[in-house]
C-alpha positions in Angstrom: 1.1 11.4 7.8 1.0 10.2 4.1 3.2 11.9 3.3 5.5 11.4 5.6 5.0 8.1 5.2 5.8 8.4 1.2 8.9 10.3 2.7 10.3 7.3 4.5 9.7 4.9 1.5 11.4 7.5 -1.1 14.6 7.8 1.5 14.3 4.0 1.7 14.2 3.3 -2.4 17.1 6.1 -2.7 19.3 3.8 0.0 17.9 0.9 0.0 22.1 -0.7 -0.2 22.6 0.6 2.9 19.2 0.8 5.0 17.0 -1.6 5.6 13.7 -1.3 4.3 11.2 0.3 7.4 8.2 -1.2 8.3 5.5 1.4 8.6 1.5 1.2 9.3 -1.5 2.7 8.9 -4.1 2.1 11.4 -7.7 3.4 10.7 -11.1 2.8 12.1 -12.6 2.2 8.6 -11.8 -0.1 5.9 -12.8 2.2 3.9 -10.5 5.0 4.5 -7.8 1.8 4.9 -8.0 1.3 1.3 -8.6 4.7 0.2 -5.0 6.0 1.5 -3.6 2.8 0.6 -4.6 3.7 -3.4 -3.4 7.6 -3.2 0.1 6.2 -1.6 0.6 3.7 -4.1 -0.9 6.3 -6.7 2.3 8.9 -5.2 4.7 7.0 -5.5 3.7 5.9 -8.4 4.2 9.1 -9.7 7.6 10.0 -8.2 8.6 7.1 -9.8 7.9 8.7 -13.7 9.8 11.5 -13.0 12.8 10.3 -15.5 10.5 8.0 -18.2 9.7 9.2 -21.4 5.8 10.1 -22.8 5.6 7.1 -24.5 6.6 5.5 -20.8 4.1 7.0 -19.1 1.3 6.4 -22.5 1.5 2.4 -21.3 1.5 3.8 -17.5 -1.6 5.2 -17.8 -3.0 2.1 -20.2 -2.3 -0.7 -16.9 -3.5 1.5 -14.6 -6.7 2.8 -16.4 -7.3 -1.5 -17.3 -6.8 -2.1 -13.4 -9.6 0.8 -12.7 -11.7 -0.7 -14.8 -11.4 -4.9 -12.8 -12.5 -3.0 -10.1 -16.1 -3.2 -10.0 -18.7 -2.0 -7.9 -18.6 -3.3 -5.1 -18.8 -2.2 -0.7 -15.3 -2.8 0.4 -16.8 -3.0 3.9 -18.8 -6.5 2.3 -15.4 -7.6 1.1 -14.6 -10.9 3.6 -11.2 -11.3 2.2 -9.6 -7.5 2.0 -6.3 -8.6 3.2 -6.3 -11.4 3.1 -2.5 -11.8 2.0 -1.2 -11.2 5.2 -0.6 -13.8 7.7 -2.4 -15.1 10.4 0.5 -14.0 13.3 3.3 -10.3 13.3 5.7 -12.6 13.2 5.2 -13.4 9.9 5.3 -10.5 8.0 7.4 -9.9 5.3 9.1 -6.8 3.9 7.2 -7.2 0.8 3.9 -6.2 3.4 5.3 -3.2 4.4 4.1 -0.4 4.1 0.9 -1.9 5.5 -2.6 -0.1 5.6 -5.1 -2.0 8.1 -8.0 -1.4 10.2 -8.4 -1.3 13.9 -10.1 -4.7 13.7 -7.9 -6.4 11.6 -4.2 -5.2 14.1 -6.5 -7.1 16.4 -7.4 -9.9 14.6 -3.7 -11.0 14.6 -2.7 -13.9 16.8 0.9 -12.6 18.4 -0.2 -8.6 19.1 2.5 -5.7 19.0 
């Protein structure tokens, strides 16, 4: 499923001017799984975008990624009450910048206006 989402996202990036951004959702019961899948998706997308970069540019990307990982710290993701606090309270208020979206089923049920 993840690779299908990645393919759709790459197709959009190649044809941005002619098609609208796909609004993809990945829904699971586990918050940890949703977070890990989103993290893996971002890494795959980033690695595909580095294909044309020089070794110097790739070293900069690796250094910034390492800094981000160090900032994460050791927290229990299930205890993070602010997880996905960046999302609006209604589906109708979601924007293209929010997609692809990786959520738990409980979070989907928490939106005010349902699908």
